[in-house]
C-alpha positions as CSV (number, residue, x, y, z in Angstrom):
1,M,-0.5,42.2,26.2
2,N,-0.6,40.0,29.2
3,T,2.8,38.3,29.5
4,E,1.9,36.3,32.6
5,N,-0.6,34.2,30.7
6,K,1.5,33.0,27.8
7,V,-1.4,31.9,25.6
8,H,-0.3,31.8,22.0
9,F,-1.9,34.0,19.4
10,N,-3.4,31.0,17.5
11,E,-4.9,29.5,20.7
12,R,-7.3,32.4,21.3
13,S,-10.5,33.2,19.5
14,E,-10.4,36.0,17.0
15,P,-12.4,38.4,19.1
16,E,-10.2,37.7,22.1
17,K,-7.1,38.4,19.9
18,R,-8.4,41.7,18.6
19,L,-9.5,42.8,22.1
20,E,-6.1,42.0,23.5
21,F,-4.4,44.0,20.8
22,E,-6.8,46.9,21.2
23,K,-6.1,46.9,25.0
24,F,-2.3,46.9,24.2
25,L,-2.8,50.0,21.9
26,A,-4.9,51.8,24.5
27,D,-2.4,51.1,27.3
28,L,0.6,52.1,25.1
29,S,-1.2,55.3,24.0
30,A,-1.8,56.3,27.6
31,R,1.8,55.7,28.5
32,F,3.1,57.8,25.6
33,V,1.1,60.8,26.7
34,A,3.2,61.6,29.7
35,L,6.4,59.8,28.7
36,P,9.6,61.8,29.2
37,P,11.6,62.2,26.0
38,E,14.5,60.2,27.3
39,Q,12.3,57.1,27.8
40,V,10.6,57.1,24.4
41,D,13.2,54.9,22.6
42,D,13.1,52.2,25.3
43,E,9.3,52.2,25.4
44,I,9.1,51.8,21.6
45,R,11.6,48.9,21.7
46,S,9.6,47.3,24.5
47,A,6.4,47.6,22.5
48,L,8.0,46.2,19.3
49,K,9.1,43.1,21.4
50,K,5.5,42.7,22.5
51,V,4.4,42.8,18.8
52,L,6.8,40.0,18.1
53,E,5.3,37.9,20.9
54,F,1.7,38.7,20.0
55,F,2.0,37.8,16.3
56,R,4.7,35.1,16.8
57,I,7.0,36.8,14.2
58,D,10.8,37.2,14.2
59,R,11.4,40.9,13.6
60,C,9.6,44.2,13.9
61,A,11.1,47.6,13.0
62,L,10.2,51.3,12.6
63,L,11.9,52.7,9.5
64,R,12.5,56.3,8.4
65,L,13.1,57.5,4.9
66,M,15.9,60.0,5.0
67,P,15.8,63.4,3.3
68,G,16.7,63.0,-0.3
69,K,14.8,59.7,-0.4
70,T,17.9,57.6,-1.3
71,L,18.5,56.2,2.2
72,F,16.4,54.9,5.0
73,Q,17.4,53.9,8.5
74,I,15.9,51.6,11.1
75,T,15.2,53.9,14.0
76,H,13.9,51.1,16.4
77,N,13.7,47.4,16.1
78,A,13.1,44.1,17.9
79,D,14.5,40.8,16.9
80,L,13.4,37.4,18.3
81,N,17.1,36.4,18.5
82,G,18.1,39.7,20.0
83,I,20.5,40.4,17.2
84,S,19.2,42.1,14.1
85,P,20.9,41.9,10.7
86,F,20.1,45.6,10.2
87,P,21.5,47.8,13.0
88,T,19.5,50.9,14.0
89,E,20.7,54.3,12.8
90,T,22.7,52.8,10.0
91,P,21.8,54.2,6.6
92,V,20.5,51.6,4.2
93,P,20.2,52.4,0.4
94,V,16.7,52.6,-0.9
95,S,18.1,50.9,-4.1
96,L,18.2,47.6,-2.2
97,F,14.4,47.8,-2.0
98,P,13.3,49.8,-5.1
99,W,9.9,48.2,-5.5
100,G,8.9,48.2,-1.8
101,S,10.3,51.7,-1.2
102,Q,8.1,53.0,-4.1
103,K,5.0,51.3,-2.7
104,L,5.6,52.8,0.8
105,Q,6.3,56.3,-0.7
106,E,3.0,56.0,-2.5
107,G,1.2,55.2,0.8
108,E,0.6,51.5,0.0
109,A,1.2,48.7,2.5
110,F,2.6,45.5,1.0
111,S,3.0,42.0,2.3
112,F,4.2,38.6,1.2
113,A,3.7,35.3,2.9
114,R,6.8,33.9,1.1
115,L,9.4,35.4,-1.2
116,E,8.1,33.7,-4.3
117,A,4.8,35.7,-3.9
118,L,6.6,39.0,-4.6
119,P,6.0,40.2,-8.2
120,E,8.6,39.9,-10.9
121,E,9.4,43.7,-10.7
122,A,10.4,43.2,-7.0
123,G,13.4,41.1,-8.0
124,M,16.0,43.3,-6.3
125,D,13.8,43.5,-3.2
126,R,13.5,39.7,-3.2
127,R,17.3,39.2,-3.4
128,T,17.8,41.7,-0.5
129,F,15.1,40.1,1.7
130,E,16.7,36.7,1.0
131,S,20.2,37.9,1.9
132,W,18.7,39.3,5.2
133,Q,17.0,35.9,5.8
134,I,13.5,37.3,5.5
135,R,11.0,34.7,4.3
136,S,7.8,36.7,4.8
137,G,7.0,40.3,5.6
138,L,4.5,43.1,6.0
139,F,5.4,46.8,5.5
140,I,3.0,49.6,6.3
141,P,3.5,53.3,5.6
142,V,2.9,55.5,8.6
143,A,1.6,59.0,7.6
144,V,1.9,61.5,10.4
145,L,1.6,65.3,9.9
146,R,1.2,64.6,6.1
147,S,4.6,63.0,6.1
148,S,5.2,59.6,4.7
149,E,8.8,59.2,5.7
150,Y,8.1,56.4,8.3
151,S,7.0,52.9,7.9
152,L,6.5,49.9,10.2
153,G,7.8,46.5,9.1
154,T,7.4,43.0,10.4
155,S,9.0,39.8,9.1
156,S,9.6,36.2,9.7
157,V,12.7,34.2,9.2
158,K,11.7,30.7,10.0
159,E,8.2,30.4,8.6
160,D,6.2,31.5,5.6
161,R,3.7,33.6,7.5
162,N,2.6,37.0,8.4
163,C,0.3,39.1,10.5
164,P,-3.4,38.8,9.6
165,E,-4.4,41.5,7.2
166,E,-7.2,42.8,9.5
167,Y,-4.4,44.0,11.8
168,I,-2.9,46.4,9.2
169,P,-5.0,49.4,10.4
170,R,-4.1,48.6,14.1
171,L,-0.4,48.2,13.2
172,R,-0.6,51.5,11.3
173,L,-2.1,53.1,14.4
174,L,0.8,51.6,16.5
175,G,3.3,53.1,14.0
176,E,1.5,56.5,14.4
177,L,1.9,56.3,18.2
178,F,5.6,55.6,17.8
179,V,6.2,58.4,15.2
180,N,4.2,61.0,17.2
181,A,6.2,60.0,20.3
182,V,9.6,60.2,18.5
183,E,8.8,63.6,16.9
184,R,7.5,65.0,20.2
185,S,10.6,63.8,22.0
186,R,12.8,65.4,19.3
187,S,11.0,68.7,19.7
188,D,11.2,68.6,23.5
189,L,14.9,67.8,23.4
190,A,15.6,70.5,20.9
191,L,13.8,73.0,23.1
192,R,15.9,72.0,26.1
193,D,19.1,72.5,24.1
């Protein structure tokens, strides 16, 4: 994404927006190919910040469902204010998001433009989102190597909005780039040890 020309997402034509995001994905993919393991985390955080700017949202995070499937943790995140209400690497009970967690484990993305749009069976999720000051969100499962333990989430605090739905496949691809880089760096570091 070109940060020198700060043209807002809504001020560009749809084809220009898609082309810009495709270029961002291609550039990021090329960078990850030769990225040393110790630089992967910083590169992911930088890319998440660019996603915030591109979609004009408040938060973006990569989440991992832990073995046992009762906890997940945010492995990487970016927050518009710089301080996220959910710190990375801190275990978060799946029971706070039973409906959403089930959807993600079944391989389904889900989104809501406002909390009231969540179904009745997502009552616990709604209360947790509200306590975390999330007004709208998009959560996408990321399947890599037949594993569905990762997901990518975006959310807004100030506005009832979300990323356009046609970007879900592109955001899923972005999540796959992240997860592949994380898993590769883990393997490389394990081999060094």
